[in-house]
C-alpha positions in Angstrom: 8.7 1.2 -102.4 10.4 -1.9 -103.7 9.0 -5.5 -103.6 10.4 -6.5 -100.3 8.9 -3.5 -98.5 5.5 -4.3 -100.0 5.7 -7.9 -98.9 6.6 -6.8 -95.3 3.7 -4.4 -95.1 1.3 -7.0 -96.4 2.6 -9.6 -93.8 2.3 -7.1 -90.9 -1.2 -6.1 -91.8 -2.4 -9.8 -91.7 -1.3 -10.3 -87.9 -4.2 -10.2 -85.5 -3.9 -7.3 -83.0 -4.7 -7.8 -79.3 -4.8 -5.5 -76.3 -2.8 -6.2 -73.2 -5.9 -7.3 -71.3 -7.0 -9.6 -74.0 -3.6 -11.3 -74.0 -3.6 -11.6 -70.2 -7.1 -13.0 -70.2 -6.3 -15.5 -72.9 -3.2 -16.7 -71.1 -5.2 -17.0 -67.8 -7.8 -19.1 -69.5 -5.3 -21.3 -71.2 -3.3 -22.0 -68.0 -6.4 -22.7 -66.0 -7.9 -25.0 -68.6 -4.6 -26.9 -69.0 -3.7 -27.1 -65.3 -7.2 -27.2 -63.7 -6.0 -29.0 -60.5 -2.4 -30.0 -59.7 -0.3 -31.3 -56.8 3.0 -29.5 -56.5 5.9 -30.6 -54.2 8.3 -27.9 -53.1 9.9 -26.0 -50.2 8.1 -22.9 -48.8 10.1 -19.8 -49.3 9.4 -16.2 -48.3 6.6 -17.0 -45.9 5.9 -14.2 -43.4 2.5 -15.3 -42.0 -0.9 -14.2 -43.1 -1.4 -10.8 -44.6 -3.6 -8.2 -42.8 -6.4 -9.3 -45.1 -6.0 -12.9 -43.9 -4.5 -14.2 -47.1 -1.0 -15.8 -47.2 1.5 -15.2 -49.9 4.7 -17.2 -50.4 6.6 -19.3 -53.0 7.2 -23.0 -53.6 10.7 -23.7 -54.9 13.1 -26.5 -55.7 16.7 -26.4 -56.8 15.8 -25.1 -60.3 12.6 -23.1 -60.3 10.2 -21.0 -58.2 6.4 -20.9 -58.2 4.4 -18.2 -56.5 1.6 -19.4 -54.3 -1.4 -17.9 -52.4 -3.8 -19.3 -49.8 -7.0 -17.4 -49.4 -8.3 -16.5 -45.9 -11.1 -19.0 -45.9 -8.8 -21.9 -46.8 -6.1 -20.7 -44.4 -8.4 -21.2 -41.3 -9.1 -24.8 -42.4 -5.6 -26.1 -43.0 -4.5 -29.0 -40.8 -0.8 -28.0 -41.0 0.1 -24.3 -41.1 2.8 -23.3 -43.6 6.2 -22.5 -42.2 9.4 -21.1 -43.7 11.6 -23.9 -45.2 8.9 -26.6 -44.8 8.7 -29.1 -47.6 5.1 -29.6 -48.5 2.8 -31.1 -51.1 0.3 -28.4 -52.2 -2.9 -29.1 -54.0 -4.6 -26.3 -55.9 -5.4 -24.5 -59.2 -2.8 -23.0 -61.4 -3.6 -19.5 -62.6 -2.1 -16.2 -63.6 -2.0 -12.7 -62.1 -2.4 -10.2 -64.9 -1.2 -7.3 -62.7 2.4 -8.5 -62.8 2.5 -11.1 -65.6 3.1 -13.9 -63.2 1.6 -17.3 -62.9 0.8 -18.8 -59.4 -0.9 -21.6 -57.7 -4.0 -21.0 -55.5 -3.7 -23.7 -52.8 -6.7 -25.6 -51.5 -4.9 -28.0 -49.2 -1.4 -28.3 -47.8 0.4 -31.2 -46.1 4.0 -32.0 -45.2 5.9 -34.0 -47.8 5.9 -37.3 -45.9 6.5 -38.4 -42.3 10.2 -37.6 -42.7 9.4 -33.9 -43.2 7.1 -33.9 -40.2 9.7 -35.4 -38.0 12.3 -32.9 -39.2 9.8 -30.1 -38.5 9.0 -31.6 -35.1 12.7 -31.9 -34.2 13.4 -28.3 -35.2 10.5 -27.0 -33.1 11.6 -29.2 -30.1 15.1 -27.7 -30.2 13.7 -24.2 -30.4 11.4 -24.6 -27.4 14.0 -26.5 -25.4 16.4 -23.6 -25.9 13.9 -21.3 -24.3 13.9 -23.5 -21.2 10.3 -24.7 -21.5 11.3 -28.4 -21.1 13.6 -27.9 -18.1 13.1 -30.3 -15.2 13.7 -27.6 -12.6 10.5 -25.8 -13.5 8.3 -28.9 -13.2 6.2 -29.2 -10.1 5.0 -32.3 -8.1 1.4 -33.3 -8.5 -1.0 -33.0 -5.5 -1.3 -36.4 -3.7 -5.0 -36.2 -3.3 -6.7 -33.5 -5.4 -10.2 -32.5 -4.7 -11.0 -31.3 -8.3 -9.5 -32.6 -11.5 -9.8 -30.8 -14.8 -9.7 -33.0 -18.0 -9.0 -31.5 -21.4 -10.2 -34.0 -24.1 -13.0 -34.8 -26.5 -16.4 -35.2 -24.7 -17.6 -38.0 -27.0 -14.6 -40.3 -27.3 -13.7 -43.4 -25.3 -10.9 -41.6 -23.5 -13.1 -39.5 -21.2 -15.3 -42.5 -20.3 -12.1 -44.5 -19.4 -10.8 -41.7 -17.3 -14.0 -41.1 -15.4 -14.6 -44.8 -14.8 -11.0 -45.3 -13.5 -11.3 -42.3 -11.2 -14.7 -43.5 -9.9 -13.3 -46.9 -9.2 -10.2 -45.7 -7.3 -11.3 -42.5 -5.5 -14.6 -40.7 -6.5 -14.1 -37.0 -6.7 -15.2 -33.9 -8.7 -14.1 -33.9 -12.3 -14.5 -30.9 -14.7 -14.3 -31.7 -18.4 -13.3 -29.0 -20.9 -14.5 -30.3 -24.3 -12.1 -29.8 -27.3 -11.3 -31.3 -30.6 -8.3 -33.6 -30.3 -7.7 -33.9 -34.0 -7.8 -31.5 -36.9 -6.6 -28.0 -37.8 -8.2 -26.3 -34.7 -7.3 -28.8 -32.1 -4.1 -27.0 -31.0 -5.8 -23.7 -30.5 -8.7 -25.3 -28.6 -6.4 -27.2 -26.2 -4.3 -24.1 -25.5 -7.5 -22.1 -24.8 -8.8 -24.8 -22.5 -5.6 -24.8 -20.4 -5.6 -21.1 -20.1 -9.3 -21.2 -19.2 -8.8 -23.6 -16.3 -6.0 -21.3 -15.0 -8.3 -18.3 -15.2 -11.0 -19.8 -12.9 -11.1 -18.4 -9.4 -11.3 -20.4 -6.3 -14.8 -20.5 -4.8 -16.4 -19.6 -8.2 -19.4 -21.1 -9.9 -17.0 -23.5 -11.7 -14.6 -25.2 -9.3 -10.9 -24.5 -10.1 -9.1 -27.8 -10.5 -6.1 -28.8 -8.4 -4.7 -30.9 -11.4 -5.2 -30.7 -15.2 -5.0 -33.8 -17.4 -4.7 -33.4 -21.2 -5.8 -36.7 -22.7 -6.2 -38.3 -26.1 -6.1 -41.8 -27.6 -3.4 -43.1 -29.9 -3.0 -42.3 -33.6 -0.5 -41.4 -36.3 1.9 -38.5 -36.2 -0.6 -36.6 -38.3 -3.4 -37.4 -35.9 -1.4 -36.2 -32.9 0.1 -33.2 -34.6 -2.2 -30.7 -32.8 -0.4 -31.5 -29.5 2.9 -30.5 -31.2 1.5 -27.0 -31.8 3.7 -24.3 -30.3 0.8 -22.5 -28.7 -0.2 -25.7 -26.8 3.4 -26.1 -25.5 3.6 -22.5 -24.3 0.2 -22.8 -22.6 1.3 -25.9 -20.8 4.5 -24.2 -19.7 2.6 -21.2 -18.5 0.0 -23.1 -16.5 0.0 -22.3 -12.8 -1.9 -25.5 -12.0 0.1 -28.8 -12.1 -0.5 -30.5 -15.5 -0.2 -34.1 -16.6 -0.2 -35.2 -20.3 -1.7 -38.5 -21.4 -1.5 -38.4 -25.2 -1.7 -41.7 -27.3 0.0 -44.9 -26.3 3.2 -45.4 -24.3 5.3 -45.2 -27.5 3.7 -42.0 -28.7 5.5 -38.8 -27.8 4.5 -35.2 -28.5 6.0 -31.8 -27.5 3.3 -31.4 -24.8 4.8 -34.4 -23.0 8.2 -32.5 -22.6 6.5 -29.4 -21.2 4.1 -31.1 -18.8 4.9 -31.6 -15.1 4.4 -35.4 -15.6 3.7 -37.7 -18.6 1.3 -40.6 -18.2 1.8 -43.6 -20.6 -2.0 -43.7 -21.4 -5.2 -41.8 -20.4 -6.1 -44.7 -18.1 -2.7 -44.6 -16.5 -3.2 -40.8 -16.0 -6.3 -41.5 -13.9 -4.4 -44.1 -11.9 -1.6 -41.6 -11.2 -3.9 -38.7 -10.4 -5.7 -40.4 -7.5 -4.8 -43.2 -5.1 -7.1 -46.1 -4.4 -9.6 -45.2 -1.7 -9.8 -48.7 -0.3 -6.0 -48.9 0.0 -6.0 -45.5 1.8 -8.7 -46.7 4.2 -6.7 -49.9 4.9 -3.6 -47.9 5.4 -5.4 -45.5 7.8 -6.8 -48.5 9.7 -3.4 -50.1 10.0 -1.9 -46.8 11.2 -4.7 -46.3 13.6 -4.2 -49.8 15.1 -0.5 -49.2 15.4 -1.2 -45.8 17.0 -3.5 -47.4 19.6 -1.0 -50.2 20.3 1.7 -47.7 20.7 -0.4 -45.5 23.1 -1.4 -48.6 25.1 2.3 -49.7 25.5 3.2 -46.1 26.4 0.5 -45.8 29.0 1.4 -49.2 30.5 5.1 -48.1 30.8 4.1 -44.9 32.4 1.9 -46.7 34.9 4.8 -49.0 35.8 7.1 -46.1 36.3 4.5 -44.3 38.4 4.1 -47.4 40.7 7.8 -47.7 41.1 8.1 -44.0 42.0 5.2 -44.4 44.4 6.9 -47.2 46.3 10.1 -45.0 46.6 8.2 -42.0 47.9 6.6 -43.6 50.9 3.3 -42.6 52.7 2.2 -38.9 53.0 2.5 -39.1 56.7 6.2 -40.1 56.4 6.8 -37.5 53.8 5.3 -34.7 56.0 6.7 -35.8 59.4 10.2 -34.3 59.0 9.0 -30.9 57.7 6.5 -30.8 60.5 9.2 -31.4 63.1 11.4 -28.7 61.5 8.4 -26.3 61.6 7.8 -26.9 65.4 11.5 -26.5 66.2 11.6 -23.2 64.2 8.6 -21.9 66.0 10.3 -22.6 69.4 13.5 -20.8 68.3 11.5 -17.9 66.9 10.0 -17.0 70.3 13.3 -16.9 72.0 14.9 -15.0 69.2 12.2 -12.4 69.3 12.8 -11.8 73.1 16.5 -11.5 72.6 16.1 -9.1 69.7 13.8 -6.9 71.8 16.3 -6.8 74.7 19.1 -5.9 72.3 17.1 -3.0 70.8 16.1 -1.7 74.2 19.8 -1.6 75.2 20.7 0.3 72.0 17.9 2.8 72.6 18.9 3.4 76.3 22.5 4.1 75.2 21.3 6.4 72.5 19.0 8.2 75.0 21.9 8.8 77.4 23.9 10.5 74.6 20.9 12.7 73.7 20.7 14.8 76.9 19.8 18.6 77.0 23.4 19.5 77.8 24.6 18.0 74.6 21.9 19.8 72.7 22.8 23.1 74.4 26.4 22.7 73.4 25.5 22.1 69.8 23.2 25.1 69.7 26.0 27.3 71.2 28.4 26.1 68.5 25.8 26.9 65.9 25.2 30.4 67.2 28.9 31.1 67.3 29.2 30.0 63.7 26.3 32.2 62.6 27.9 35.2 64.4 31.2 34.5 62.7 29.5 34.3 59.3 27.6 37.6 60.0 30.7 39.5 60.9 32.5 38.2 57.8 29.6 39.2 55.5 29.4 42.7 57.0 33.2 43.2 56.5 32.9 41.9 52.9 30.0 44.3 52.3 31.9 47.3 53.6 34.9 46.4 51.5 32.6 46.1 48.5 31.1 49.5 49.1 34.5 51.1 49.5 35.7 49.6 46.3 32.5 50.7 44.4 32.9 54.3 45.7 36.5 54.4 44.6 35.4 53.3 41.1 32.7 55.9 41.0 35.1 58.6 42.1 37.6 57.6 39.4 34.9 57.6 36.8 33.7 61.0 37.9 37.2 62.5 37.7 37.4 61.2 34.1 34.2 62.9 33.0 34.4 66.2 31.1 32.1 68.6 33.0 31.6 70.9 30.1 30.3 68.1 27.9 28.0 67.1 30.8 26.7 70.7 31.1 25.9 71.0 27.4 24.1 67.6 27.5 22.1 68.7 30.6 21.1 72.0 28.9 19.8 70.3 25.8 17.9 67.8 27.9 16.4 70.7 29.9 15.3 72.5 26.7 13.6 69.3 25.4 11.9 68.9 28.8 10.5 72.5 28.7 9.2 72.0 25.2 7.4 68.8 26.1 6.0 70.4 29.3 4.6 73.3 27.3 3.1 70.9 24.8 1.5 68.9 27.6 0.1 72.1 29.1 -1.5 73.2 25.8 -3.1 69.8 25.4 -4.3 69.6 29.0 -8.0 69.8 29.9 -7.2 72.6 32.2 -6.9 74.9 29.2 -10.4 73.9 28.3 -11.6 74.8 31.8 -10.1 78.3 31.4 -12.6 78.9 28.6 -15.5 78.4 31.0 -16.1 74.7 30.9 -16.5 72.3 33.8 -15.3 68.7 34.4 -17.8 66.4 36.2 -16.7 63.2 37.9 -18.7 60.4 39.6 -18.1 59.0 43.0 -15.3 56.8 41.7 -13.5 59.8 40.1 -14.4 58.8 36.5 -15.4 61.6 34.1 -19.2 61.7 33.3 -19.5 61.7 29.5 -23.4 61.7 29.2 -26.3 62.9 31.3 -28.0 59.6 31.1 -25.3 57.9 33.1 -26.2 59.7 36.4 -29.3 59.1 38.5 -31.1 60.9 41.2 -29.2 61.0 44.4 -25.8 60.3 42.8 -22.9 62.2 44.3 -20.7 64.0 41.8 -17.8 66.4 41.9 -17.5 69.5 39.6 -14.1 70.9 38.7 -13.8 74.4 37.2 -10.8 76.5 36.4 -10.5 78.3 39.7 -11.7 75.4 42.0 -14.0 72.4 42.6 -17.0 71.5 44.7 -19.3 68.5 45.4 -22.9 68.1 44.3 -25.9 65.7 44.4 -28.2 65.0 41.4 -31.8 66.3 42.4 -35.0 65.3 40.5 -37.3 68.0 42.1 -36.3 71.1 40.4 -36.1 72.1 36.7 -33.2 73.3 34.7 -33.2 75.8 31.9 -33.4 74.5 28.4 -31.0 75.2 25.6 -32.7 78.5 24.9 -33.5 79.6 28.4 -36.8 77.8 28.6 -37.6 75.6 31.6 -37.9 71.9 30.8 -39.9 69.8 33.3 -38.8 66.3 34.2 -35.1 67.0 33.7 -32.5 66.2 36.4 -31.4 69.0 38.7 -28.0 69.2 40.2 -27.6 71.0 43.5 -24.6 71.3 45.8 -24.9 69.6 49.1 -21.9 71.2 50.8 -19.8 74.2 50.0 -16.5 72.7 48.8 -15.5 75.2 46.3 -11.9 76.1 46.3 -10.1 78.9 44.7 -7.0 78.3 42.7 -5.1 79.5 45.7 -6.7 76.8 47.9 -9.3 79.1 49.8 -13.1 78.7 49.6 -15.6 81.3 48.5 -16.8 81.8 52.1 -20.4 82.5 51.3 -21.6 79.1 52.6 -24.5 79.0 50.2 -25.7 76.1 48.0 -26.2 77.1 44.4 -27.2 75.5 41.2 -24.5 74.6 38.8 -26.5 75.9 35.8 
């Protein structure tokens, strides 16, 4: 190692060694101690609204440099003027560093536009934006009600404005006034005014709180900064969306805000708004009295003119007797003519009936009956002839069809049909009850000829008929005797059947000839 290397090693070993955190902390302390509180003027750049945490991050810049900035959530809610992209502001805060990215930044405590010129520029830019959306169009503005029953006032409840408005309304035309208290100055004034307008519109008719027919937004005069809350975009949109007619009364006659462009009507002052909202009751009463007097005078003149016309018409009409005399004479003359006309009409009708009776004698009727009989005979003869001809033609057609038939085919068809008939007849015979009778059974029928299926269906004295294989006979059910049981034993109390008359017939149709009555069993 030569001398230069030894000197370099000694020099390096004498430099104090720091960690990254120590360097960052030392720089942070130095910056904060040197720039404890500063005011910085610059243009807002990169602003995208509050973060989800509620903090806002952006940068302040000029034509040569850029400074990162942050506004904590608690400070953001208290700002009088909200930051906007491109807005030139004067920020007051503390300069510090952010060790995580080796950046220095300003933590802003307050923010205000950089002079009235900047506010006016921002106001003009916002006005153009809202006008382009059609919120200021005259076509969408509605007329105010001539005589509202309820007026809603959005203003501060403690200022002189509300007292002037209430006093002026009471002097002109006392009616119901509903006050929605808001702050008319400060960072929350715009939000409160917008919520008040929306709240009035949300009220239902007939509810606990009367829904106003007209809304008045009022505030006294002040600087552009004092009136800035009424230039808030949320307030303008609430005014444009109001379903209730709305009148703005902000500041003095020379003060203009964006709410004045969106309102249905702008009043020069709050007191002027009260004068516009309601007419003077005394003037209305005087007007009504004047109109009532004119109406009565007009009715009086009209009635007098009608009376004069009625009197003139009465003179022209004459007396009732004169008016009715001519119709009465016409009625008498008509009555006289009516009696003669009735007699003449009766005579004419009698002559017509007599002539008709002469034409309706029995000879005429006999002649017509003779003609009718001849016509019937002619039709009968024609129908018989037509029937005979029809029969002859039909027979000819049948004969021709018969000649065309092949008798051999007909014979075979008849043979096959006869064989099927014999088979069916044999089948019927085998299934007939007569086959059962041949095996020694009997068929018993009641008086109506219906088969008796059970012994319990017949009673003492009932007449029955018994059919056997070789003949049939009649019998009567007898209760006196007894019949053998199933095993040849006598059973008392059973029905006995005895023949009342010998009607047995043999299969050949002859009776047995013994003439005796016998038991069936």
